[in-house]
N, C-alpha and C positions, 0 to 999 in steps of 0.2 A: 358398254354394249350399245350398238345401234339398234334401236327398238324395231325398225322395219325389217332389217335383214338378219338380225341376231349376230352380227359380226362385231368383234371387239375393235377398239380404236387401233390396236396394234395390227390386227388383220387388215384393216382398211388402209393403214399407212404402208404396210408391206405390199399389199396388192397394187396400190397406186404407184409405188416405186418400180415394181416389176412391170407394170403396164408401160411406164415411161421408158424403161430400159429396153424392153423387148421391142417397142416401137422403133427405137433408135437402131437396134441390132438388125431388125428386118429392113428398115429403110436403108441402112448402109449397104445391104446386099444389092439393092437396086431392082428395078422392075424386070430387067433382062434375066435376072436369076430365077424369076418366076414366070418365064415365058411371056413377058409383057403385061402380066396382071398386076394390078395395084393391090397391095396387101396392107391392111391397117389393123392395129390392135384396138378392138372396140371395148374390151373389158377384161378384168381379171378377178377371179374368185379364188380365195385361198382357204385351205382347211384350217380349223381352229389351232392345230399344232404346227401350222406353217410348213408342213411337209409336202403338200401337193398344191400346185397352182393350176387352175383351169384357165387357159388363155383363149379368149374368144377373138377370132379374126374375121374381118370383112374382106371379101375378095371381089374385085371388079375388073373385068366383066364376070358375071356369075357363071358363065359357061366354062370358065377355067378353074372353078372352085375345087372340083374333085382332084384334078392333077396337082394343084397347089397344096391342098390338104395332105395328099400322099407324100409330097416332097417335104412338107413340114414334119410329118411323122417320121419319115426316113432320117431326117437330120436332127431329131429332137435332142440327141446327146450333145451335138455341137452347140445348139442353142442354149442348153443348160450350162455348158462349159463357159460360154460367153457371158451368160447371166451371172454365173458364179464369180467371174472376174470382176464384175461391176458391183454386186451386192454382197460379196463374200464377207466383208468386214462388218456388215450391218446385221447379218442373220447367223444363227448358229449352224444351220444346215441350209444348203441351197435346195429349194423345193424341187420335187419331181415335176415335170411339165407335161400337161395334156393339152393339145390344141383342139378347139371346137370351132365349127363354122357358125358365125353369127349371121343368120339369114334375114335380119331385119331390113337390110337393103333390098333384098328380093321382095319382101313384103311391101315396102314403100313403092317399089317399081310396079308391083301388081296392082296396088291401089290406084296409082297414077294411070295405069292402062285402063282400069275400070272407069275412072272419072272422065277419060277422053271419049268414051263411047257415048 
């Protein structure tokens, strides 16, 4: 168990693999698929039983975030299928996927704006 997060080594390994694979899956679709937005996978948290993966994505520019998040939710079954094709041999079940917006880029942008004043 990781003392800070309470996650097991297995959880951390699976989360890291899912992050790498989802980043490749999303990158392979290209920016045009997301209306010119840059979408990156910034983190993954996985439940202790490895059945649910919370995938955090950063979207730039942030004004396209709502549309991209809706698109990701609408296509979640396809993403899970592609993920299953990549990690299916390593896990007993392919986890359910939930996408969450990582707004840390917005936070950094906000701080930079404040510092410019």
